[in-house]
N, C-alpha and C positions, 0 to 999 in steps of 0.2 A: 806194552803194546798199545799203539795209538788207535783210537777209533777212526774208522774210515769216514772221510768227509763226504757228505752227500752232494751230488752234482745236480744243480738246477738246470733243466733243459727248457728251451723255448721252441714253440712251433707257431708259425703264422699260417692262418687258414683263410681261404676265400671260398665262398659258395654262392651258387645261383640256384634258386628253386622256385617252383610255381607258388603263388600266393596261398594256395590251400594247404601247403606244408609249412608248419610253424618251425622253420629251420633254426631259429635262435633257441627255441625251447629244446629241440631235439639235440642240438650240439651241446647245450648246457647240461642236459641230462647225461650224455655220454661223458662229458668232461668231469662231472661230479662223480659218476660211477668209477672213473679211472683215477680218482684222487688228484685231479689236476685243478687249476684255477684259471679263469678267464681274467686277464688283467687289463685288456682293452678290447672294446667291441664297437663296431659301427654297422648299422643295418639301415637299409632304405629300400623303398619300392621303386622300381624303374619299369615303366610299362606294366605288364602283368607278372613280372618276376620280382622276387625278393632277392636282394644281394646282401651279403654279410662279409665282414672282415673281422677277424679276431686274432689277438695275441694271447696264447695260452702258455702257462708255465706249469712245471711239475718235476718230480723226480724222473730220471731217465726211464725207469721201468713203467711208470704211469703214462708217460708220453708215448712210449712204444705200444702199450696196450691201447691207448686212445687212437693212435694212427691206424691200427688194425680195425678197431671198431668203426672209425670214420669211413674207411674203405668199404667195409661190409655194408654200412648204411647207404653209401653212394651206389653200390651195386643193386640194392633192393628198392631204391626210390628214384624218381625222375629229378635227380639233383646233379649239378656239375660242382664237384668239390675238389679243391687242391689244397694240399698242406705241405709245408716245407720247414725243416729245422732252421733255426736262426739264432742269433746272439744279440745281446744288448749292444747298441752302438758304442764305439770307443772313439772319442774325439781327441785330436792331438793339440788342440788349441782352445782357448776360452771363447765361448760363443754366447751371444745375447739373443734370447728369443723375442721376436716382434710379431705382432698380429697386423695383417693388412686386410682392409675391407674396401671393396670397390663396388660401386653401383653405377650403371650407365645404360643407355639405350643399347639393346643387343645388336651387335654387328659382328661379322666374320673376323676372326683373328684377335679379338679383344684379350682373351685369356693368354694366347700365345705372346702377345706384345708384353704383357706384364711378367709372365714367368720367364720369358727370354731376357728381359731386363735384369732380373735378379740372378739368373744363371750366368750371364756375362760378367756380373760383379763377383762371381765365385761365392755366392750366397746359397746355402742349402735350403731347399724348400722341403719342409718335413710334413706338412699337412695342407690339403687343398680341397675346397668344396666349391662347386659352382651350381647355379640354378638360374633358370629364366622364369619369368612370370609376366602375366598381363596385368597392367595397372587397372584399377577399377574406375578411376576418374577419366582417363583418356583412351584406354585400350592399347596403349603402347607396350611393346614387348621389351621388358627390362632384363638386364643381366646382373647377377650378383656374384662376387668372388670373395671367398674368405680363405686366406692362406696364413700359415705360420712359417716364418723363416728363422734361420739361425745366422746371425750376423757375426763374423769374426770380430773380436774385440779391437783388432788393429784398424778396422775400417771406421772412418769418421762418420758417425750416424747423421749428423747435421747435413753434411755434404750428400750423403746417400739419400736422405729425405728430400733435399732440394732437387736432385736429379730425378727422383721418382715423381715428384709433384710436377716437374716440367713435362715429363712423359705423359702424365695424366691430363695436364692442361692441353697438350698438343692433340690428344685424342678425345677430349671432352669427357673425361672420366672423373667421377666424384670419388675420392679416396681418402682413407685415414690410415696412418701408420703410427702404431703406438706399441710400447713395450708390453710384453705379456705380463699379466697380473694374476697370479694364482694364489 
């Protein structure tokens, strides 16, 4: 008789909570209690709210228990919480990860112009972060964008880089495009 192979299950979670609730700690406690693991986490403060995104993994029974505990936690606290079962991505072609970094004066539509460029090239955007800040020297409002893209191996990277740099020059954006190094 063969031993049953355990099935690893994934759940993606998003939550918004007031700053006075340490949402990351509470979710970590529940995750540990259910014998699950957080494999990716991102948390930030936006306004007076804390936002968090997590990818959690575990055995099916642990994930089911965690989902129930998360729902109970959300009912008892001023938290907006959503969780959904997911799977690891399955790609049908070779992809090359690249990091894009952009800095420019803030203006309407900058992020859209950049992301639209890559989407029109059929390039997958897998991570994206933006922020604006006031420079200390001049007081100008600046925009930063960090994205990680997955370039299909069949695309000529030199040509893609040239087209991207032309877009950046046209809109006065300072950008860097380089392969991911982990």
